[in-house]
All heavy atoms as TSV, in Angstrom:
chain	resi	resn	atom	element	x	y	z
A	1	MET	N	N	101.704	-54.627	58.805
A	1	MET	CA	C	102.258	-54.274	57.516
A	1	MET	C	C	101.418	-54.894	56.411
A	1	MET	O	O	101.030	-56.050	56.483
A	1	MET	CB	C	103.698	-54.770	57.440
A	1	MET	CG	C	104.398	-54.367	56.194
A	1	MET	SD	S	106.132	-54.806	56.351
A	1	MET	CE	C	106.569	-54.872	54.650
A	2	LYS	N	N	101.143	-54.117	55.379
A	2	LYS	CA	C	100.341	-54.586	54.259
A	2	LYS	C	C	101.185	-55.456	53.324
A	2	LYS	O	O	102.291	-55.071	52.935
A	2	LYS	CB	C	99.810	-53.370	53.494
A	2	LYS	CG	C	98.949	-53.710	52.330
A	2	LYS	CD	C	98.487	-52.434	51.643
A	2	LYS	CE	C	97.827	-52.773	50.330
A	2	LYS	NZ	N	97.535	-51.568	49.561
A	3	ILE	N	N	100.676	-56.634	52.960
A	3	ILE	CA	C	101.384	-57.529	52.051
A	3	ILE	C	C	101.075	-57.109	50.620
A	3	ILE	O	O	99.913	-56.955	50.243
A	3	ILE	CB	C	100.972	-58.994	52.290
A	3	ILE	CG1	C	101.382	-59.426	53.692
A	3	ILE	CG2	C	101.591	-59.899	51.238
A	3	ILE	CD1	C	100.926	-60.807	54.073
A	4	ILE	N	N	102.115	-56.913	49.834
A	4	ILE	CA	C	101.964	-56.504	48.439
A	4	ILE	C	C	101.839	-57.754	47.578
A	4	ILE	O	O	102.656	-58.667	47.676
A	4	ILE	CB	C	103.171	-55.667	47.992
A	4	ILE	CG1	C	103.283	-54.415	48.857
A	4	ILE	CG2	C	103.049	-55.293	46.527
A	4	ILE	CD1	C	104.558	-53.639	48.653
A	5	LYS	N	N	100.816	-57.799	46.729
A	5	LYS	CA	C	100.621	-58.942	45.854
A	5	LYS	C	C	101.567	-58.824	44.661
A	5	LYS	O	O	101.507	-57.854	43.909
A	5	LYS	CB	C	99.177	-59.004	45.371
A	5	LYS	CG	C	98.890	-60.200	44.505
A	5	LYS	CD	C	97.422	-60.535	44.505
A	5	LYS	CE	C	97.095	-61.653	43.559
A	5	LYS	NZ	N	97.629	-62.940	43.934
A	6	LEU	N	N	102.444	-59.810	44.531
A	6	LEU	CA	C	103.402	-59.846	43.431
A	6	LEU	C	C	103.165	-61.086	42.588
A	6	LEU	O	O	102.817	-62.140	43.118
A	6	LEU	CB	C	104.833	-59.867	43.959
A	6	LEU	CG	C	105.300	-58.657	44.757
A	6	LEU	CD1	C	106.672	-58.923	45.342
A	6	LEU	CD2	C	105.336	-57.432	43.881
A	7	CYS	N	N	103.355	-60.964	41.289
A	7	CYS	CA	C	103.248	-62.091	40.358
A	7	CYS	C	C	104.492	-62.099	39.483
A	7	CYS	O	O	105.144	-61.074	39.301
A	7	CYS	CB	C	102.009	-61.946	39.477
A	7	CYS	SG	S	100.472	-61.927	40.376
A	8	GLU	N	N	104.803	-63.251	38.924
A	8	GLU	CA	C	105.923	-63.344	38.003
A	8	GLU	C	C	105.666	-62.441	36.810
A	8	GLU	O	O	104.563	-62.372	36.291
A	8	GLU	CB	C	106.110	-64.787	37.547
A	8	GLU	CG	C	106.527	-65.707	38.663
A	8	GLU	CD	C	106.614	-67.151	38.216
A	8	GLU	OE1	O	106.512	-67.429	37.013
A	8	GLU	OE2	O	106.767	-68.005	39.098
A	9	GLY	N	N	106.690	-61.707	36.410
A	9	GLY	CA	C	106.562	-60.801	35.279
A	9	GLY	C	C	106.230	-59.372	35.664
A	9	GLY	O	O	106.266	-58.482	34.810
A	10	ASP	N	N	105.894	-59.112	36.941
A	10	ASP	CA	C	105.603	-57.750	37.381
A	10	ASP	C	C	106.860	-56.889	37.270
A	10	ASP	O	O	107.977	-57.359	37.483
A	10	ASP	CB	C	105.124	-57.723	38.837
A	10	ASP	CG	C	103.676	-58.136	38.998
A	10	ASP	OD1	O	102.983	-58.288	37.977
A	10	ASP	OD2	O	103.247	-58.316	40.152
A	11	ARG	N	N	106.674	-55.606	36.946
A	11	ARG	CA	C	107.775	-54.651	36.892
A	11	ARG	C	C	107.751	-53.830	38.170
A	11	ARG	O	O	106.725	-53.260	38.522
A	11	ARG	CB	C	107.611	-53.714	35.699
A	11	ARG	CG	C	107.558	-54.411	34.357
A	11	ARG	CD	C	108.859	-55.082	34.053
A	11	ARG	NE	N	109.767	-54.174	33.427
A	11	ARG	CZ	C	110.331	-54.380	32.255
A	11	ARG	NH1	N	110.082	-55.463	31.600
A	11	ARG	NH2	N	111.167	-53.506	31.761
A	12	LEU	N	N	108.880	-53.781	38.878
A	12	LEU	CA	C	108.997	-53.046	40.135
A	12	LEU	C	C	109.871	-51.817	39.947
A	12	LEU	O	O	110.887	-51.881	39.254
A	12	LEU	CB	C	109.628	-53.923	41.218
A	12	LEU	CG	C	108.998	-55.273	41.500
A	12	LEU	CD1	C	109.824	-56.009	42.546
A	12	LEU	CD2	C	107.566	-55.122	41.943
A	13	THR	N	N	109.487	-50.729	40.576
A	13	THR	CA	C	110.336	-49.545	40.681
A	13	THR	C	C	110.705	-49.438	42.152
A	13	THR	O	O	109.835	-49.385	43.016
A	13	THR	CB	C	109.592	-48.279	40.218
A	13	THR	OG1	O	109.146	-48.482	38.881
A	13	THR	CG2	C	110.495	-47.063	40.276
A	14	MET	N	N	111.998	-49.438	42.419
A	14	MET	CA	C	112.479	-49.450	43.793
A	14	MET	C	C	112.844	-48.043	44.274
A	14	MET	O	O	113.039	-47.134	43.472
A	14	MET	CB	C	113.708	-50.357	43.896
A	14	MET	CG	C	113.485	-51.766	43.402
A	14	MET	SD	S	112.202	-52.642	44.271
A	14	MET	CE	C	113.004	-52.943	45.815
A	15	LYS	N	N	112.934	-47.870	45.593
A	15	LYS	CA	C	113.311	-46.589	46.186
A	15	LYS	C	C	114.804	-46.320	46.008
A	15	LYS	O	O	115.206	-45.195	45.763
A	15	LYS	CB	C	112.961	-46.561	47.673
A	15	LYS	CG	C	111.466	-46.588	47.935
A	15	LYS	CD	C	111.176	-46.622	49.415
A	15	LYS	CE	C	109.682	-46.718	49.668
A	15	LYS	NZ	N	109.378	-46.910	51.090
A	16	LYS	N	N	115.619	-47.372	46.152
A	16	LYS	CA	C	117.067	-47.221	46.018
A	16	LYS	C	C	117.536	-47.781	44.684
A	16	LYS	O	O	116.976	-48.729	44.155
A	16	LYS	CB	C	117.790	-47.954	47.148
A	16	LYS	CG	C	117.634	-47.311	48.491
A	16	LYS	CD	C	118.540	-47.966	49.495
A	16	LYS	CE	C	118.496	-47.242	50.814
A	16	LYS	NZ	N	119.421	-47.823	51.775
A	17	LYS	N	N	118.617	-47.231	44.175
A	17	LYS	CA	C	119.184	-47.686	42.907
A	17	LYS	C	C	120.035	-48.929	43.099
A	17	LYS	O	O	120.670	-49.114	44.140
A	17	LYS	CB	C	120.059	-46.596	42.299
A	17	LYS	CG	C	119.305	-45.391	41.829
A	17	LYS	CD	C	120.242	-44.397	41.186
A	17	LYS	CE	C	119.478	-43.192	40.715
A	17	LYS	NZ	N	120.364	-42.215	40.092
A	18	HIS	N	N	120.071	-49.774	42.080
A	18	HIS	CA	C	120.999	-50.896	42.001
A	18	HIS	C	C	122.375	-50.278	41.717
A	18	HIS	O	O	122.445	-49.164	41.187
A	18	HIS	CB	C	120.540	-51.814	40.855
A	18	HIS	CG	C	121.272	-53.103	40.789
A	18	HIS	ND1	N	122.168	-53.382	39.794
A	18	HIS	CD2	C	121.247	-54.188	41.589
A	18	HIS	CE1	C	122.659	-54.600	39.977
A	18	HIS	NE2	N	122.115	-55.104	41.067
A	19	PRO	N	N	123.480	-50.934	42.048
A	19	PRO	CA	C	124.800	-50.357	41.786
A	19	PRO	C	C	125.034	-49.943	40.326
A	19	PRO	O	O	125.828	-49.039	40.061
A	19	PRO	CB	C	125.770	-51.479	42.193
A	19	PRO	CG	C	125.039	-52.200	43.270
A	19	PRO	CD	C	123.592	-52.163	42.859
A	20	CYS	N	N	124.299	-50.532	39.377
A	20	CYS	CA	C	124.451	-50.149	37.971
A	20	CYS	C	C	123.712	-48.848	37.663
A	20	CYS	O	O	123.881	-48.274	36.598
A	20	CYS	CB	C	123.945	-51.258	37.046
A	20	CYS	SG	S	122.152	-51.454	37.015
A	21	GLY	N	N	122.857	-48.368	38.577
A	21	GLY	CA	C	122.139	-47.118	38.397
A	21	GLY	C	C	120.666	-47.275	38.058
A	21	GLY	O	O	119.924	-46.309	38.015
A	22	SER	N	N	120.205	-48.493	37.821
A	22	SER	CA	C	118.810	-48.743	37.468
A	22	SER	C	C	117.941	-48.875	38.714
A	22	SER	O	O	118.386	-49.374	39.739
A	22	SER	CB	C	118.719	-50.024	36.648
A	22	SER	OG	O	117.382	-50.345	36.369
A	23	VAL	N	N	116.665	-48.445	38.634
A	23	VAL	CA	C	115.709	-48.625	39.727
A	23	VAL	C	C	114.582	-49.561	39.301
A	23	VAL	O	O	113.650	-49.785	40.051
A	23	VAL	CB	C	115.114	-47.279	40.220
A	23	VAL	CG1	C	116.167	-46.434	40.880
A	23	VAL	CG2	C	114.419	-46.548	39.097
A	24	SER	N	N	114.675	-50.116	38.093
A	24	SER	CA	C	113.626	-50.964	37.536
A	24	SER	C	C	114.039	-52.444	37.581
A	24	SER	O	O	115.149	-52.802	37.188
A	24	SER	CB	C	113.363	-50.540	36.091
A	24	SER	OG	O	112.387	-51.356	35.513
A	25	PHE	N	N	113.116	-53.288	38.083
A	25	PHE	CA	C	113.364	-54.722	38.201
A	25	PHE	C	C	112.154	-55.506	37.715
A	25	PHE	O	O	111.036	-55.011	37.750
A	25	PHE	CB	C	113.634	-55.102	39.664
A	25	PHE	CG	C	114.927	-54.547	40.210
A	25	PHE	CD1	C	114.981	-53.262	40.723
A	25	PHE	CD2	C	116.070	-55.315	40.214
A	25	PHE	CE1	C	116.164	-52.751	41.225
A	25	PHE	CE2	C	117.260	-54.816	40.722
A	25	PHE	CZ	C	117.300	-53.534	41.228
A	26	THR	N	N	112.383	-56.755	37.294
A	26	THR	CA	C	111.317	-57.664	36.881
A	26	THR	C	C	111.300	-58.855	37.834
A	26	THR	O	O	112.350	-59.406	38.152
A	26	THR	CB	C	111.563	-58.174	35.444
A	26	THR	OG1	O	111.677	-57.051	34.574
A	26	THR	CG2	C	110.424	-59.053	34.968
A	27	VAL	N	N	110.095	-59.257	38.288
A	27	VAL	CA	C	109.949	-60.383	39.214
A	27	VAL	C	C	110.059	-61.695	38.428
A	27	VAL	O	O	109.356	-61.896	37.445
A	27	VAL	CB	C	108.594	-60.319	39.952
A	27	VAL	CG1	C	108.421	-61.529	40.850
A	27	VAL	CG2	C	108.482	-59.041	40.754
A	28	LEU	N	N	110.955	-62.590	38.879
A	28	LEU	CA	C	111.132	-63.894	38.241
A	28	LEU	C	C	110.459	-65.025	39.019
A	28	LEU	O	O	109.939	-65.961	38.430
A	28	LEU	CB	C	112.625	-64.223	38.098
A	28	LEU	CG	C	113.445	-63.281	37.237
A	28	LEU	CD1	C	114.912	-63.706	37.258
A	28	LEU	CD2	C	112.925	-63.250	35.821
A	29	ARG	N	N	110.516	-64.944	40.373
A	29	ARG	CA	C	109.936	-65.991	41.216
A	29	ARG	C	C	109.433	-65.357	42.500
A	29	ARG	O	O	110.032	-64.437	43.030
A	29	ARG	CB	C	110.992	-67.043	41.563
A	29	ARG	CG	C	110.428	-68.264	42.248
A	29	ARG	CD	C	111.511	-69.268	42.616
A	29	ARG	NE	N	112.402	-68.766	43.659
A	29	ARG	CZ	C	112.127	-68.800	44.965
A	29	ARG	NH1	N	110.987	-69.280	45.385
A	29	ARG	NH2	N	112.998	-68.348	45.835
A	30	VAL	N	N	108.297	-65.860	42.983
A	30	VAL	CA	C	107.679	-65.303	44.192
A	30	VAL	C	C	107.557	-66.398	45.241
A	30	VAL	O	O	107.220	-67.530	44.933
A	30	VAL	CB	C	106.276	-64.731	43.873
A	30	VAL	CG1	C	105.632	-64.173	45.125
A	30	VAL	CG2	C	106.360	-63.681	42.796
A	31	GLY	N	N	107.842	-66.060	46.485
A	31	GLY	CA	C	107.733	-66.977	47.624
A	31	GLY	C	C	108.145	-66.201	48.860
A	31	GLY	O	O	107.989	-64.986	48.924
A	32	SER	N	N	108.702	-66.892	49.854
A	32	SER	CA	C	109.192	-66.171	51.031
A	32	SER	C	C	110.425	-65.346	50.647
A	32	SER	O	O	110.711	-64.322	51.252
A	32	SER	CB	C	109.534	-67.136	52.157
A	32	SER	OG	O	110.526	-68.041	51.746
A	33	ASP	N	N	111.146	-65.803	49.632
A	33	ASP	CA	C	112.201	-65.021	48.990
A	33	ASP	C	C	111.708	-64.698	47.587
A	33	ASP	O	O	111.048	-65.517	46.949
A	33	ASP	CB	C	113.504	-65.809	48.887
A	33	ASP	CG	C	114.159	-66.033	50.240
A	33	ASP	OD1	O	113.938	-65.211	51.139
A	33	ASP	OD2	O	114.894	-67.024	50.374
A	34	VAL	N	N	112.020	-63.504	47.108
A	34	VAL	CA	C	111.587	-63.085	45.780
A	34	VAL	C	C	112.828	-62.940	44.907
A	34	VAL	O	O	113.804	-62.298	45.307
A	34	VAL	CB	C	110.805	-61.754	45.834
A	34	VAL	CG1	C	110.383	-61.332	44.445
A	34	VAL	CG2	C	109.595	-61.886	46.734
A	35	ARG	N	N	112.782	-63.535	43.732
A	35	ARG	CA	C	113.897	-63.460	42.796
A	35	ARG	C	C	113.566	-62.385	41.765
A	35	ARG	O	O	112.518	-62.449	41.116
A	35	ARG	CB	C	114.093	-64.811	42.127
A	35	ARG	CG	C	115.353	-64.937	41.355
A	35	ARG	CD	C	115.558	-66.388	40.996
A	35	ARG	NE	N	116.505	-66.473	39.909
A	35	ARG	CZ	C	116.560	-67.467	39.060
A	35	ARG	NH1	N	115.726	-68.481	39.168
A	35	ARG	NH2	N	117.446	-67.469	38.114
A	36	ILE	N	N	114.439	-61.388	41.644
A	36	ILE	CA	C	114.207	-60.282	40.729
A	36	ILE	C	C	115.387	-60.144	39.768
A	36	ILE	O	O	116.505	-60.561	40.075
A	36	ILE	CB	C	113.962	-58.958	41.478
A	36	ILE	CG1	C	115.100	-58.633	42.436
A	36	ILE	CG2	C	112.629	-58.987	42.201
A	36	ILE	CD1	C	114.975	-57.295	43.157
A	37	LEU	N	N	115.118	-59.544	38.610
A	37	LEU	CA	C	116.126	-59.335	37.577
A	37	LEU	C	C	116.261	-57.842	37.343
A	37	LEU	O	O	115.255	-57.163	37.075
A	37	LEU	CB	C	115.694	-60.043	36.292
A	37	LEU	CG	C	116.629	-59.950	35.101
A	37	LEU	CD1	C	117.863	-60.810	35.362
A	37	LEU	CD2	C	115.935	-60.418	33.844
A	38	CYS	N	N	117.476	-57.317	37.444
A	38	CYS	CA	C	117.719	-55.898	37.203
A	38	CYS	C	C	117.543	-55.629	35.715
A	38	CYS	O	O	118.130	-56.321	34.878
A	38	CYS	CB	C	119.127	-55.514	37.648
A	38	CYS	SG	S	119.547	-53.798	37.284
A	39	ASP	N	N	116.718	-54.633	35.369
A	39	ASP	CA	C	116.485	-54.302	33.972
A	39	ASP	C	C	117.646	-53.523	33.366
A	39	ASP	O	O	117.748	-53.407	32.149
A	39	ASP	CB	C	115.187	-53.497	33.822
A	39	ASP	CG	C	113.957	-54.327	34.160
A	39	ASP	OD1	O	114.036	-55.570	34.069
A	39	ASP	OD2	O	112.927	-53.731	34.525
A	40	GLY	N	N	118.540	-53.000	34.196
A	40	GLY	CA	C	119.682	-52.240	33.691
A	40	GLY	C	C	120.838	-53.129	33.252
A	40	GLY	O	O	121.293	-53.058	32.112
A	41	CYS	N	N	121.284	-54.020	34.153
A	41	CYS	CA	C	122.477	-54.823	33.868
A	41	CYS	C	C	122.189	-56.312	33.703
A	41	CYS	O	O	123.064	-57.071	33.308
A	41	CYS	CB	C	123.519	-54.627	34.966
A	41	CYS	SG	S	123.008	-55.201	36.593
A	42	GLY	N	N	120.960	-56.751	34.043
A	42	GLY	CA	C	120.616	-58.163	33.878
A	42	GLY	C	C	121.017	-59.039	35.053
A	42	GLY	O	O	120.924	-60.263	34.971
A	43	ARG	N	N	121.444	-58.439	36.153
A	43	ARG	CA	C	121.847	-59.210	37.332
A	43	ARG	C	C	120.623	-59.846	37.985
A	43	ARG	O	O	119.581	-59.222	38.103
A	43	ARG	CB	C	122.549	-58.275	38.326
A	43	ARG	CG	C	122.950	-58.878	39.656
A	43	ARG	CD	C	124.114	-59.806	39.578
A	43	ARG	NE	N	125.269	-59.186	38.984
A	43	ARG	CZ	C	126.504	-59.391	39.369
A	43	ARG	NH1	N	126.763	-60.183	40.371
A	43	ARG	NH2	N	127.504	-58.808	38.747
A	44	ASP	N	N	120.758	-61.082	38.411
A	44	ASP	CA	C	119.696	-61.849	39.061
A	44	ASP	C	C	119.928	-61.776	40.571
A	44	ASP	O	O	121.008	-62.108	41.044
A	44	ASP	CB	C	119.804	-63.290	38.562
A	44	ASP	CG	C	118.668	-64.163	38.986
A	44	ASP	OD1	O	117.861	-63.733	39.811
A	44	ASP	OD2	O	118.605	-65.291	38.486
A	45	VAL	N	N	118.921	-61.310	41.331
A	45	VAL	CA	C	119.067	-61.101	42.769
A	45	VAL	C	C	117.923	-61.794	43.502
A	45	VAL	O	O	116.777	-61.698	43.092
A	45	VAL	CB	C	119.035	-59.594	43.112
A	45	VAL	CG1	C	119.269	-59.363	44.588
A	45	VAL	CG2	C	120.028	-58.819	42.287
A	46	THR	N	N	118.236	-62.506	44.591
A	46	THR	CA	C	117.212	-63.091	45.452
A	46	THR	C	C	117.200	-62.299	46.755
A	46	THR	O	O	118.222	-62.143	47.407
A	46	THR	CB	C	117.516	-64.575	45.736
A	46	THR	OG1	O	117.597	-65.274	44.486
A	46	THR	CG2	C	116.430	-65.194	46.589
A	47	VAL	N	N	116.000	-61.787	47.107
A	47	VAL	CA	C	115.847	-60.905	48.263
A	47	VAL	C	C	114.729	-61.445	49.149
A	47	VAL	O	O	113.700	-61.882	48.632
A	47	VAL	CB	C	115.483	-59.475	47.801
A	47	VAL	CG1	C	115.424	-58.522	48.972
A	47	VAL	CG2	C	116.437	-58.979	46.748
A	48	PRO	N	N	114.898	-61.428	50.490
A	48	PRO	CA	C	113.782	-61.806	51.357
A	48	PRO	C	C	112.578	-60.897	51.092
A	48	PRO	O	O	112.737	-59.687	50.896
A	48	PRO	CB	C	114.327	-61.584	52.765
A	48	PRO	CG	C	115.811	-61.600	52.622
A	48	PRO	CD	C	116.098	-61.101	51.247
A	49	ARG	N	N	111.385	-61.467	51.061
A	49	ARG	CA	C	110.173	-60.729	50.698
A	49	ARG	C	C	109.936	-59.511	51.583
A	49	ARG	O	O	109.570	-58.444	51.102
A	49	ARG	CB	C	108.963	-61.665	50.764
A	49	ARG	CG	C	107.707	-61.009	50.268
A	49	ARG	CD	C	106.514	-61.944	50.365
A	49	ARG	NE	N	105.405	-61.351	49.678
A	49	ARG	CZ	C	104.946	-61.743	48.497
A	49	ARG	NH1	N	105.509	-62.755	47.891
A	49	ARG	NH2	N	103.942	-61.134	47.937
A	50	VAL	N	N	110.171	-59.654	52.887
A	50	VAL	CA	C	109.936	-58.548	53.820
A	50	VAL	C	C	110.837	-57.362	53.465
A	50	VAL	O	O	110.383	-56.215	53.414
A	50	VAL	CB	C	110.177	-59.004	55.275
A	50	VAL	CG1	C	110.075	-57.850	56.239
A	50	VAL	CG2	C	109.207	-60.106	55.645
A	51	LYS	N	N	112.094	-57.617	53.190
A	51	LYS	CA	C	113.030	-56.545	52.844
A	51	LYS	C	C	112.670	-55.923	51.500
A	51	LYS	O	O	112.720	-54.700	51.339
A	51	LYS	CB	C	114.459	-57.098	52.797
A	51	LYS	CG	C	115.496	-56.048	52.538
A	51	LYS	CD	C	116.891	-56.605	52.630
A	51	LYS	CE	C	117.911	-55.509	52.387
A	51	LYS	NZ	N	119.273	-56.004	52.450
A	52	LEU	N	N	112.267	-56.739	50.545
A	52	LEU	CA	C	111.896	-56.240	49.222
A	52	LEU	C	C	110.674	-55.332	49.299
A	52	LEU	O	O	110.643	-54.261	48.705
A	52	LEU	CB	C	111.611	-57.400	48.271
A	52	LEU	CG	C	111.193	-56.996	46.855
A	52	LEU	CD1	C	112.389	-56.478	46.084
A	52	LEU	CD2	C	110.563	-58.149	46.123
A	53	GLU	N	N	109.650	-55.743	50.055
A	53	GLU	CA	C	108.405	-54.965	50.141
A	53	GLU	C	C	108.641	-53.585	50.742
A	53	GLU	O	O	107.955	-52.640	50.387
A	53	GLU	CB	C	107.352	-55.723	50.945
A	53	GLU	CG	C	106.770	-56.885	50.183
A	53	GLU	CD	C	105.685	-57.616	50.942
A	53	GLU	OE1	O	105.444	-57.300	52.119
A	53	GLU	OE2	O	105.083	-58.509	50.344
A	54	ARG	N	N	109.609	-53.443	51.636
A	54	ARG	CA	C	109.918	-52.137	52.213
A	54	ARG	C	C	110.536	-51.195	51.180
A	54	ARG	O	O	110.433	-49.974	51.314
A	54	ARG	CB	C	110.880	-52.280	53.388
A	54	ARG	CG	C	110.184	-52.689	54.652
A	54	ARG	CD	C	111.119	-52.588	55.840
A	54	ARG	NE	N	111.276	-53.935	56.369
A	54	ARG	CZ	C	112.425	-54.503	56.692
A	54	ARG	NH1	N	113.543	-53.849	56.584
A	54	ARG	NH2	N	112.463	-55.731	57.142
A	55	GLY	N	N	111.204	-51.757	50.165
A	55	GLY	CA	C	111.915	-50.933	49.187
A	55	GLY	C	C	111.148	-50.650	47.907
A	55	GLY	O	O	111.648	-49.942	47.037
A	56	ILE	N	N	109.928	-51.171	47.776
A	56	ILE	CA	C	109.176	-50.994	46.528
A	56	ILE	C	C	108.478	-49.631	46.521
A	56	ILE	O	O	107.808	-49.261	47.476
A	56	ILE	CB	C	108.120	-52.117	46.354
A	56	ILE	CG1	C	108.815	-53.456	46.162
A	56	ILE	CG2	C	107.215	-51.824	45.169
A	56	ILE	CD1	C	107.867	-54.635	46.101
A	57	ARG	N	N	108.599	-48.907	45.418
A	57	ARG	CA	C	107.903	-47.640	45.228
A	57	ARG	C	C	106.668	-47.851	44.339
A	57	ARG	O	O	105.608	-47.313	44.626
A	57	ARG	CB	C	108.833	-46.625	44.585
A	57	ARG	CG	C	108.166	-45.298	44.338
A	57	ARG	CD	C	109.155	-44.216	44.039
A	57	ARG	NE	N	109.860	-43.890	45.274
A	57	ARG	CZ	C	111.032	-43.292	45.325
A	57	ARG	NH1	N	111.660	-42.956	44.225
A	57	ARG	NH2	N	111.610	-43.027	46.480
A	58	GLU	N	N	106.792	-48.624	43.250
A	58	GLU	CA	C	105.685	-48.874	42.332
A	58	GLU	C	C	105.718	-50.314	41.843
A	58	GLU	O	O	106.772	-50.910	41.718
A	58	GLU	CB	C	105.771	-47.972	41.099
A	58	GLU	CG	C	105.606	-46.518	41.359
A	58	GLU	CD	C	105.702	-45.688	40.085
A	58	GLU	OE1	O	105.992	-46.251	39.012
A	58	GLU	OE2	O	105.504	-44.466	40.179
A	59	VAL	N	N	104.513	-50.870	41.562
A	59	VAL	CA	C	104.389	-52.178	40.925
A	59	VAL	C	C	103.577	-51.967	39.644
A	59	VAL	O	O	102.437	-51.514	39.711
A	59	VAL	CB	C	103.662	-53.199	41.844
A	59	VAL	CG1	C	103.498	-54.532	41.127
A	59	VAL	CG2	C	104.407	-53.389	43.137
A	60	ASN	N	N	104.176	-52.252	38.497
A	60	ASN	CA	C	103.521	-52.058	37.194
A	60	ASN	C	C	102.981	-50.640	37.035
A	60	ASN	O	O	101.893	-50.435	36.520
A	60	ASN	CB	C	102.409	-53.079	36.979
A	60	ASN	CG	C	102.928	-54.488	36.865
A	60	ASN	OD1	O	104.018	-54.703	36.391
A	60	ASN	ND2	N	102.146	-55.440	37.311
A	61	GLY	N	N	103.713	-49.648	37.504
A	61	GLY	CA	C	103.295	-48.259	37.349
A	61	GLY	C	C	102.286	-47.769	38.373
A	61	GLY	O	O	101.885	-46.606	38.340
A	62	GLU	N	N	101.856	-48.607	39.304
A	62	GLU	CA	C	100.878	-48.215	40.330
A	62	GLU	C	C	101.603	-47.998	41.651
A	62	GLU	O	O	102.333	-48.858	42.111
A	62	GLU	CB	C	99.807	-49.292	40.499
A	62	GLU	CG	C	98.993	-49.526	39.252
A	62	GLU	CD	C	98.005	-50.667	39.418
A	62	GLU	OE1	O	97.758	-51.087	40.572
A	62	GLU	OE2	O	97.503	-51.134	38.391
A	63	ARG	N	N	101.366	-46.853	42.266
A	63	ARG	CA	C	102.004	-46.536	43.554
A	63	ARG	C	C	101.584	-47.522	44.629
A	63	ARG	O	O	100.445	-47.956	44.673
A	63	ARG	CB	C	101.598	-45.143	44.001
A	63	ARG	CG	C	102.280	-44.069	43.229
A	63	ARG	CD	C	103.217	-43.325	44.160
A	63	ARG	NE	N	103.804	-42.206	43.485
A	63	ARG	CZ	C	105.090	-42.149	43.180
A	63	ARG	NH1	N	105.882	-43.131	43.476
A	63	ARG	NH2	N	105.584	-41.097	42.585
A	64	VAL	N	N	102.529	-47.847	45.511
A	64	VAL	CA	C	102.242	-48.765	46.626
A	64	VAL	C	C	102.081	-47.975	47.896
A	64	VAL	O	O	102.634	-46.968	48.113
A	64	VAL	CB	C	103.389	-49.794	46.765
A	64	VAL	CG1	C	103.175	-50.680	47.951
A	64	VAL	CG2	C	103.502	-50.598	45.494
């Protein structure tokens, strides 16, 4: 599996919607777990990196 390079401040577009209806997230912290912020409702979510990388469609507008 290809590891996606993520940095704090990156904008992610996900394959699935957040319960609020938004698919856009901002990266807050990177490590084995990635902390992201929903751009729709402002909810802060910590997700294991492996699970997050499977759900990413775009990083900063670039297809993955």
